[in-house]
C-alpha positions as CSV (number, residue, x, y, z in Angstrom):
1,M,108.6,89.6,68.1
2,V,108.9,90.3,71.8
3,I,107.7,93.5,73.5
4,G,109.5,94.5,76.6
5,F,107.8,96.3,79.4
6,A,110.3,98.0,81.7
7,T,109.3,99.6,85.0
8,D,110.5,100.0,88.6
9,E,106.9,100.3,90.0
10,I,103.6,98.6,89.2
11,T,101.0,101.4,89.5
12,L,97.5,101.0,88.1
13,D,98.8,102.5,84.9
14,E,101.4,99.8,84.4
15,F,98.8,97.2,85.3
16,A,96.5,98.6,82.6
17,I,99.2,98.4,79.9
18,L,100.1,94.9,80.9
19,D,96.5,93.9,80.6
20,V,96.4,95.2,77.1
21,L,99.6,93.4,76.2
22,E,98.0,90.1,77.3
23,S,94.8,90.8,75.5
24,Y,96.7,91.4,72.2
25,G,98.2,87.9,72.5
26,V,101.7,89.2,71.7
27,E,104.8,87.7,73.4
28,Y,106.1,90.1,76.0
29,E,108.9,90.3,78.6
30,L,108.6,92.0,82.0
31,I,111.8,93.9,83.0
32,N,112.2,95.0,86.6
33,L,114.5,98.1,86.4
34,N,115.3,97.7,90.1
35,N,117.1,94.5,89.3
36,L,118.7,95.7,86.0
37,L,122.4,96.6,86.4
38,L,123.6,99.1,83.8
39,R,127.2,97.9,83.3
40,S,127.3,98.6,79.6
41,P,124.9,98.6,76.7
42,N,126.5,95.3,75.5
43,S,125.5,93.6,78.7
44,L,121.8,94.3,78.0
45,C,121.9,92.2,74.9
46,E,122.7,89.2,77.0
47,S,119.9,89.7,79.5
48,I,117.1,91.2,77.4
49,D,115.3,89.4,74.5
50,S,112.9,92.3,73.6
51,D,112.7,93.8,70.1
52,V,111.1,97.0,71.4
53,I,110.7,98.2,75.0
54,I,108.0,100.3,76.6
55,N,110.0,102.3,79.2
56,R,107.8,103.3,82.1
57,A,110.4,104.1,84.8
58,T,108.9,106.3,87.5
59,S,111.8,108.8,87.6
60,S,112.3,111.0,84.6
61,N,116.1,110.7,85.1
62,A,115.9,106.9,85.3
63,R,113.7,106.8,82.1
64,E,116.3,109.0,80.3
65,V,119.3,106.9,81.2
66,H,117.6,103.5,80.6
67,S,116.3,104.7,77.2
68,E,119.8,105.7,76.3
69,F,121.2,102.3,77.3
70,F,118.4,100.4,75.5
71,E,119.0,102.3,72.3
72,K,122.8,101.9,72.4
73,A,122.2,98.1,72.9
74,G,120.3,98.2,69.6
75,I,116.8,97.9,71.1
76,R,114.0,100.2,70.0
77,V,112.4,102.0,72.9
78,L,109.2,103.9,73.6
79,N,109.8,106.7,74.5
80,Q,113.3,107.4,73.1
81,F,116.3,109.0,74.8
82,G,116.2,112.1,72.7
83,M,112.6,112.8,73.6
84,E,113.2,112.0,77.2
85,Q,116.2,114.4,77.3
86,V,114.2,117.3,75.9
87,C,110.8,116.7,77.6
88,N,112.4,116.2,81.1
89,S,113.7,119.7,80.9
90,K,111.3,122.6,81.0
91,L,114.0,124.8,79.4
92,R,114.5,122.6,76.4
93,T,110.8,122.1,75.9
94,K,110.3,125.9,76.0
95,I,113.0,126.4,73.4
96,A,111.5,123.8,71.1
97,L,108.1,125.5,71.3
98,E,109.5,129.0,70.9
99,E,111.5,128.0,67.8
100,R,108.2,127.2,66.0
101,G,106.6,130.4,67.2
102,I,104.3,128.7,69.6
103,K,103.2,130.9,72.5
104,T,104.0,129.3,75.8
105,V,104.4,130.5,79.4
106,E,107.2,133.0,79.7
107,Y,110.2,132.0,81.9
108,V,113.5,133.3,83.2
109,L,116.6,131.5,84.5
110,I,118.8,133.2,87.0
111,N,122.2,131.7,87.6
112,R,122.4,132.3,91.4
113,F,121.3,130.4,94.4
114,P,120.2,131.9,97.8
115,I,120.9,128.7,99.6
116,F,124.1,126.9,98.6
117,R,127.1,124.9,99.7
118,P,130.5,126.7,99.4
119,N,131.9,123.3,98.6
120,P,130.5,119.7,98.8
121,N,132.0,119.2,102.2
122,K,130.5,122.3,103.8
123,K,127.0,122.9,105.2
124,Y,124.5,125.0,103.3
125,V,124.7,128.7,103.8
126,L,122.1,131.4,103.2
127,S,122.7,134.7,101.3
128,R,119.9,137.1,102.1
129,E,121.4,139.4,99.5
130,V,121.2,136.8,96.7
131,A,117.6,135.9,97.8
132,E,116.6,139.6,97.6
133,E,118.3,140.0,94.2
134,V,116.7,136.9,92.8
135,E,113.3,137.9,94.1
136,E,113.6,141.5,92.7
137,E,114.6,140.2,89.3
138,I,111.7,137.8,89.1
139,I,109.2,140.4,90.3
140,S,110.6,143.0,87.9
141,E,110.3,140.5,85.1
142,F,106.8,139.1,85.8
143,G,105.1,140.8,88.7
144,T,103.8,137.5,90.1
145,A,105.5,134.2,89.3
146,V,106.0,130.6,90.2
147,V,109.5,129.1,91.0
148,K,109.9,125.5,90.1
149,P,112.7,123.0,89.2
150,T,113.6,122.6,85.6
151,G,112.8,118.8,85.8
152,G,109.3,117.3,86.5
153,S,108.0,117.4,90.0
154,R,104.3,116.4,89.8
155,G,103.4,119.8,91.1
156,K,105.0,119.1,94.5
157,S,107.7,121.8,94.3
158,I,106.0,125.0,93.1
159,L,106.7,128.1,95.1
160,S,104.4,131.1,94.4
161,I,105.8,134.6,94.5
162,R,102.9,137.1,94.7
163,S,104.6,140.0,96.4
164,R,108.0,141.3,97.5
165,G,109.2,139.4,100.5
166,D,107.6,136.0,99.7
167,F,110.7,134.4,98.3
168,L,113.0,135.8,100.9
169,K,110.6,134.7,103.7
170,E,110.6,131.2,102.3
171,C,114.4,131.1,102.1
172,V,114.8,132.3,105.7
173,K,112.2,129.9,107.0
174,T,113.8,127.0,105.3
175,Y,117.3,127.9,106.4
176,M,116.3,128.3,110.0
177,E,114.7,124.9,110.0
178,Y,117.8,123.5,108.3
179,G,119.8,124.9,111.2
180,E,117.7,123.0,113.7
181,T,117.3,119.7,111.8
182,G,120.2,119.6,109.3
183,I,117.6,118.9,106.6
184,L,116.4,121.1,103.8
185,R,112.7,120.1,104.1
186,N,111.4,122.7,101.6
187,F,111.2,120.4,98.6
188,N,111.0,123.3,96.1
189,L,114.0,125.1,97.4
190,Y,115.9,121.8,97.8
191,Q,115.3,121.0,94.2
192,N,116.3,124.4,93.1
193,V,119.5,124.6,95.1
194,N,120.5,121.2,93.6
195,N,119.5,122.3,90.1
196,P,122.6,122.7,88.0
197,Y,121.1,125.5,85.9
198,G,119.9,128.1,88.3
199,I,116.7,129.4,89.7
200,Y,113.9,128.9,87.2
201,A,110.7,130.9,87.3
202,E,107.7,131.2,85.1
203,R,105.2,134.0,84.8
204,F,102.1,133.3,86.9
205,I,99.2,132.6,84.5
206,P,95.7,133.0,86.0
207,H,93.9,129.8,85.2
208,A,91.1,127.9,86.8
209,L,92.1,124.5,85.4
210,D,94.7,122.9,83.1
211,L,94.5,120.3,80.4
212,R,96.2,117.0,80.0
213,V,95.8,115.9,76.4
214,P,96.7,112.3,75.6
215,A,98.3,111.8,72.2
216,S,100.4,109.5,70.1
217,W,102.9,110.3,67.3
218,R,104.3,108.3,64.5
219,K,106.0,109.6,61.3
220,G,104.5,113.0,61.6
221,E,101.0,111.8,62.3
222,V,99.6,112.9,65.6
223,K,96.5,111.2,67.1
224,V,94.9,113.3,69.8
225,F,92.4,111.9,72.2
226,N,89.8,113.6,74.4
227,P,91.5,115.7,77.1
228,L,91.4,115.4,80.8
229,V,90.6,118.6,82.7
230,R,92.2,119.0,86.1
231,T,90.3,121.4,88.3
232,V,90.6,123.0,91.8
233,I,88.3,125.0,94.1
234,S,90.0,128.4,94.2
235,D,92.6,130.7,92.9
236,S,94.8,130.0,96.0
237,I,95.7,126.6,94.6
238,V,98.4,127.0,92.0
239,A,99.2,123.3,91.2
240,K,96.4,121.5,89.4
241,N,97.8,118.0,89.7
242,T,95.4,115.2,90.6
243,A,98.1,113.7,92.8
244,L,97.8,116.8,95.0
245,G,94.0,116.6,95.2
246,A,92.7,118.3,92.0
247,L,89.5,116.9,90.6
248,S,89.3,115.7,87.0
249,A,86.7,115.7,84.3
250,G,86.7,114.4,80.7
251,I,85.5,116.7,77.9
252,D,85.2,116.5,74.1
253,L,88.3,117.5,72.1
254,S,87.9,120.9,70.6
255,Q,89.4,121.9,67.2
256,E,91.6,124.5,68.9
257,C,92.9,122.0,71.5
258,E,93.6,119.4,68.8
259,K,95.4,121.9,66.6
260,S,97.5,123.3,69.5
261,T,98.5,119.8,70.6
262,K,99.5,118.6,67.2
263,K,101.5,121.7,66.4
264,S,103.3,121.5,69.8
265,I,104.2,117.8,69.6
266,N,105.5,118.2,66.1
267,A,107.6,121.2,67.1
268,I,109.2,119.2,70.0
269,V,109.8,116.1,67.8
270,D,111.4,118.4,65.1
271,F,113.6,119.9,67.8
272,V,114.7,116.5,68.9
273,E,115.3,115.2,65.4
274,R,117.4,118.2,64.5
275,S,119.7,117.3,67.3
276,G,120.4,114.0,65.6
277,C,117.9,111.6,67.1
278,T,115.4,109.9,64.8
279,V,112.0,109.6,66.6
280,E,110.2,106.4,65.7
281,G,107.2,106.6,67.9
282,L,105.7,108.5,70.8
283,V,103.0,108.2,73.4
284,C,102.5,111.2,75.7
285,G,100.3,113.7,77.4
286,M,100.4,117.4,76.4
287,D,100.0,119.8,79.3
288,I,98.2,123.0,78.3
289,I,97.4,126.0,80.5
290,P,94.2,127.9,79.5
291,M,94.8,131.5,80.5
292,C,91.8,133.5,81.7
293,E,92.3,137.0,83.2
294,S,88.7,137.3,84.4
295,L,88.2,136.2,88.1
296,K,84.5,136.1,87.5
297,E,84.9,133.5,84.7
298,R,87.4,131.5,86.8
299,Q,85.0,131.6,89.8
300,M,82.3,129.9,87.7
301,V,84.6,126.9,87.2
302,Y,85.5,126.9,91.0
303,N,81.8,126.9,91.9
304,A,81.1,123.9,89.7
305,V,84.0,122.1,91.2
306,V,82.7,122.8,94.8
307,E,79.4,121.3,93.8
308,V,80.8,118.1,92.4
309,A,83.5,117.6,95.1
310,P,81.2,115.7,97.6
311,L,80.4,113.1,95.0
312,W,84.1,112.3,94.6
313,E,84.2,111.8,98.4
314,E,81.1,109.6,98.3
315,H,81.6,107.5,95.1
316,V,85.2,107.5,94.1
317,F,87.8,108.3,96.7
318,P,87.0,105.4,99.2
319,L,87.2,102.9,96.3
320,K,90.4,104.4,95.0
321,R,91.9,103.9,98.4
322,L,90.9,100.2,98.4
323,V,92.6,99.8,95.0
324,N,95.8,101.6,96.2
325,K,95.8,99.4,99.3
326,V,96.0,96.3,97.2
327,L,98.6,97.8,94.9
328,E,100.8,98.8,97.7
329,R,100.5,95.4,99.4
330,Y,102.0,93.5,96.4
331,A,103.7,96.1,94.3
332,R,106.3,96.7,97.0
333,F,107.9,93.4,96.1
334,V,108.8,95.0,92.7
335,R,110.8,97.7,94.5
336,R,112.8,95.1,96.5
337,P,115.9,93.7,94.8
338,R,116.1,90.0,95.1
339,S,112.5,89.8,96.3
340,K,110.8,86.4,96.8
341,H,108.3,87.4,94.1
342,D,109.5,88.5,90.6
343,I,107.6,91.1,88.6
344,E,105.7,88.5,86.6
345,E,104.4,86.9,89.8
346,V,103.4,90.2,91.2
347,Y,101.4,91.0,88.0
348,Q,99.6,87.6,88.1
349,I,98.7,88.1,91.8
350,L,97.4,91.6,91.1
351,K,95.2,90.3,88.3
352,I,93.3,88.3,90.9
353,E,93.5,90.7,93.8
354,L,92.5,93.8,91.9
355,K,89.6,92.4,90.0
356,M,86.8,93.1,92.5
357,P,88.3,96.5,93.8
358,L,88.7,97.7,90.2
359,E,85.1,96.8,89.3
360,K,83.8,98.6,92.3
361,M,86.0,101.7,91.6
362,D,84.8,101.8,88.0
363,Q,81.2,101.6,89.2
364,G,81.9,104.6,91.5
365,Y,83.2,106.6,88.5
366,E,80.1,105.7,86.5
367,K,77.9,107.1,89.3
368,L,80.0,110.2,89.3
369,K,79.7,110.6,85.5
370,L,75.9,110.2,85.6
371,S,75.4,112.9,88.1
372,K,74.0,116.3,87.2
373,E,76.9,118.0,89.1
374,Y,79.5,116.3,86.9
375,E,77.6,117.1,83.7
376,N,77.4,120.7,84.9
377,L,81.1,120.8,85.5
378,Q,81.7,119.5,81.9
379,N,79.4,122.2,80.5
380,V,80.9,125.0,82.5
381,V,84.5,123.9,81.6
382,T,83.7,123.6,77.9
383,E,82.2,127.1,77.8
384,H,85.1,128.5,79.9
385,L,87.7,127.1,77.5
386,E,86.2,129.0,74.6
387,K,87.2,132.2,76.4
388,C,90.7,131.1,77.2
389,L,94.1,131.4,75.5
390,L,95.6,128.0,75.3
391,L,99.3,127.9,76.3
392,P,101.1,124.6,75.6
393,N,103.6,124.2,78.5
394,E,105.0,120.7,78.9
395,L,105.0,117.3,77.3
396,N,104.7,114.5,79.7
397,L,106.2,111.2,78.6
398,R,104.9,109.1,81.4
399,P,101.3,110.4,81.8
400,D,99.1,108.8,84.5
401,F,95.7,107.8,83.1
402,R,94.0,104.8,84.6
403,Y,92.4,106.6,87.5
404,N,91.3,109.5,85.4
405,T,91.6,109.4,81.7
406,H,90.5,105.8,81.6
407,N,87.4,106.5,83.5
408,L,86.6,110.0,82.5
409,A,88.1,110.9,79.2
410,M,89.4,108.1,77.0
411,A,89.3,104.4,78.0
412,E,91.5,103.1,75.2
413,F,94.7,105.1,75.9
414,P,96.6,102.1,77.3
415,S,96.2,100.4,73.9
416,S,98.2,103.2,72.4
417,Y,101.4,101.9,74.0
418,V,101.0,98.4,72.6
419,E,99.8,99.6,69.1
420,M,102.7,102.0,68.9
421,T,105.3,99.4,69.7
422,L,103.8,97.0,67.1
423,R,104.0,99.8,64.5
424,M,107.6,100.5,65.4
425,V,108.8,97.0,64.7
426,N,106.5,96.2,61.7
């Protein structure tokens, strides 16, 4: 049996999974998706020897299409095309949850665009009237809201609408800059005007943090691990992504969180299977928003984050930068077609070059975890969550974990990928 590992980028997460593959002593095949030409599914049978493939393409669209090709070539894949297709769409995920009666964040889809091209050969134009109409409908529906693309964006394209004029102002500002530069720099509006469905908005949910809950699924059995909490310092920060600077903490898994995660994952799998796709296995991260209406309660979390933030700057961030510097130095070869180093060589080099920086980074995390400030944040968060309404919102099929979950919540999560692929073929 051969396990394939397909990626277009070696991040620390990919490196961790590859380390587990080696430690299990199973035969594996590294597949650089940057060099894989998708001519037809039949052509993959000639170039790939894997019995099952772990698909870790960076882009959700790339993962979706590669999983589809792998499956049509008769190769099992983790995660499968049907799951990717649903989970890469906020709309389909919401429908799957709603069909099982699971309360999630309310949303609305408006089939109009304030900035659009009259035809593909024309420049973008701005309709203030449409911008005002869209804004009015969103505010009438929710009061305060967030506009975001229907696909994943790692929190980079969230636009907050807190009062009348916010959305119009953003549209006008973006369009004026476009007139000067010829570029739609506002990533949120750019993604939305290129979104085939329409303007997508969700009700703004007051929350001091969010949860990323690692889990695996196989034949209806969901294994849920300790969640990662992603925290910020104030209400003014809407996106809680660690990629944007949020600070993380690991906490024990509560019964309510476990129950909500299992119910949500099973609902999404059922939705996928009713569309005709048989799901064989799944490794994922459930994103849950804990709603809390009380500013006083939220502020207690923010205060605890402010106290622990200097320790991140002292013990963790400088060492993370050293690790990232090594990764970028060598991982860039993976992104280059016809590079002088193939993906296997890059991995072997990283095993040597990352050894010392990783040991130092892990020591930094240990110092953070042993601090009274970090312990206080854990206690404050645990108490806070008991007063929150948990709203499952998205299922992430390429969760990042090595910087955070590995060090703060659940060290064995990379093993889930290998164990799941072994179960899928045995």
